[in-house]
N, C-alpha and C positions, 0 to 999 in steps of 0.2 A: 528533499528529506526533511521530515520535521520531528519525526521521532523514529527509534525504532523499539518496536516491541519484540521481550525476551519470553524465553520457556523457561517458567521460574526454576523445574527441577533439573533441568542439562543448561540453562545460559547460553543454549544458541538464539540466534536472533529468526524469529518468524514469519515474521512481518514491518515494514517501514511506512509509517503516514507520509502520504504526498497532501502537499494542500494546492487543488489546483484554483489559480484567481479567477475570480469570479468576473461578469461581464464590465462593473463599473470599477476594476483595480484591487478591488478589496479582498480582505480572506473569503474563499468560499468554504466546500466540504471539504470533508477529509478523507481521503481515499487509500486504504489499506492495500500494500502491493506486496506478494511473498516476497520472501528475500531470496528465493530461487529463481525468479525475475530478474534481481540484478546482477550485472557484470562488472567486475572492474577493469578499468583502461588506466591500464601503465602508462600510458602513453598522456593520459589526460589526468593522469591521479585522481579520476573522480569516478563513482557510480552512474551506470548507464542501467538503461530496459531496451530488448529489444520493440517491446511497445509502442503501438503506434496513441498520440494524443486523444486523437479520436477514441482510441478503446476504453483508453483510462478513463475520460470521461465519463463514460456509459458502465462504467464499473461499479461497486458496491460503495455508495459513501454514506457517511455517519457525521453525525455533530459531535461535538468534545465530548459532553454528557453521556453520550453512548457507547463513545470509545474507555472512558473512563471507569462504566458500570462493568464489573468481571461477571455480571450472570449473562449480559447483551450476548447474542450467539453470533456478532458482526464476524467474528476469527472464521465461523464455521461457513457461515452466508460467502464470504469470500473465497477461503478454500474453493467450497463447490463451484463457483463463477468463475475461477482460472483454471480449475481443472476441464469442465467444460466448454469453454473457447478458448484456451491457450496450450493444450497441452503439445507437447515437440515429440 
């Protein structure tokens, strides 16, 4: 987990940013993951997700400048992707 995006008015966590490694081991693209897709593991004292790594790799990914731009619709694209592919 690289960063957490908060809802400004409520202060609730909305997304975490996962940075998957590239093929050559460097930093890869940033993948927003809805906070609701995370679960806290009491035993391991860490957050985990039910999503397989291959599904994360195909999720929307953005460059740092896109994530920093408040007018970019990355949050909406990410919400749609996870709503369409991973509703429980």
